[in-house]
C-alpha positions in Angstrom: -32.8 11.6 -14.0 -33.0 13.5 -10.6 -29.5 11.7 -10.2 -28.3 13.0 -13.6 -29.2 16.7 -12.7 -27.5 16.2 -9.1 -24.5 15.2 -10.4 -24.5 18.0 -13.2 -25.3 20.7 -10.5 -22.8 19.4 -8.3 -19.6 19.7 -10.4 -17.6 21.9 -8.0 -19.0 20.3 -4.8 -19.2 16.4 -3.7 -22.7 15.1 -5.0 -25.6 14.8 -3.2 -26.7 11.5 -2.0 -30.5 11.3 -2.4 -30.8 8.0 -0.3 -29.1 9.3 2.8 -31.9 10.2 4.6 -34.4 7.4 5.8 -37.2 10.0 4.7 -36.1 9.7 1.0 -36.3 6.0 1.1 -40.0 6.0 2.5 -41.0 8.6 -0.4 -40.0 6.5 -2.7 -41.2 3.5 -1.5 -44.8 5.4 -1.2 -44.1 6.3 -4.9 -43.6 2.6 -6.2 -46.7 1.6 -4.2 -49.0 4.3 -5.5 -47.6 3.4 -9.2 -48.1 -0.3 -8.4 -51.5 0.3 -6.7 -52.8 2.6 -9.6 -51.8 0.0 -12.4 -53.6 -2.6 -10.6 -56.8 -0.4 -10.4 -56.6 0.1 -13.8 -56.1 -3.3 -15.1 -59.3 -4.3 -12.6 -61.3 -1.4 -14.0 -60.4 -2.2 -17.8 -60.2 -5.8 -17.7 -63.9 -6.0 -18.8 -63.4 -4.0 -21.9 -60.1 -5.8 -23.5 -62.0 -9.0 -24.2 -64.5 -6.9 -26.2 -61.2 -5.9 -28.3 -59.9 -8.9 -28.6 -63.0 -10.7 -30.3 -62.6 -12.5 -33.6 -65.0 -12.8 -36.3 -66.8 -16.2 -36.5 -66.3 -16.5 -40.4 -63.8 -16.4 -42.5 -62.9 -13.1 -45.0 -63.3 -13.9 -48.5 -62.7 -10.3 -49.8 -62.4 -6.9 -49.1 -66.0 -6.3 -48.5 -66.0 -8.7 -45.6 -63.0 -7.2 -44.1 -65.1 -3.8 -44.3 -68.2 -5.1 -42.5 -65.9 -6.7 -39.9 -64.0 -3.3 -39.4 -67.3 -1.2 -39.5 -69.1 -3.7 -36.6 -65.7 -3.7 -34.9 -65.8 0.2 -34.8 -69.5 0.4 -32.9 
């Protein structure tokens, strides 16, 4: 999106190249590393809770009443 804004704002002059300076490359690399690290930390933190949400009931559902009971016990 920054590239589109740069192209739109430089109609009468040559477009600004965001990757020309080596500091821009370092900033982009740092942003990607920060994002990947935060995703891995979030995944490690929430991994214990994900197994609870995917547990299936032991018995078969024979009707609407059983489904309501399973839903009620799942929401607790």
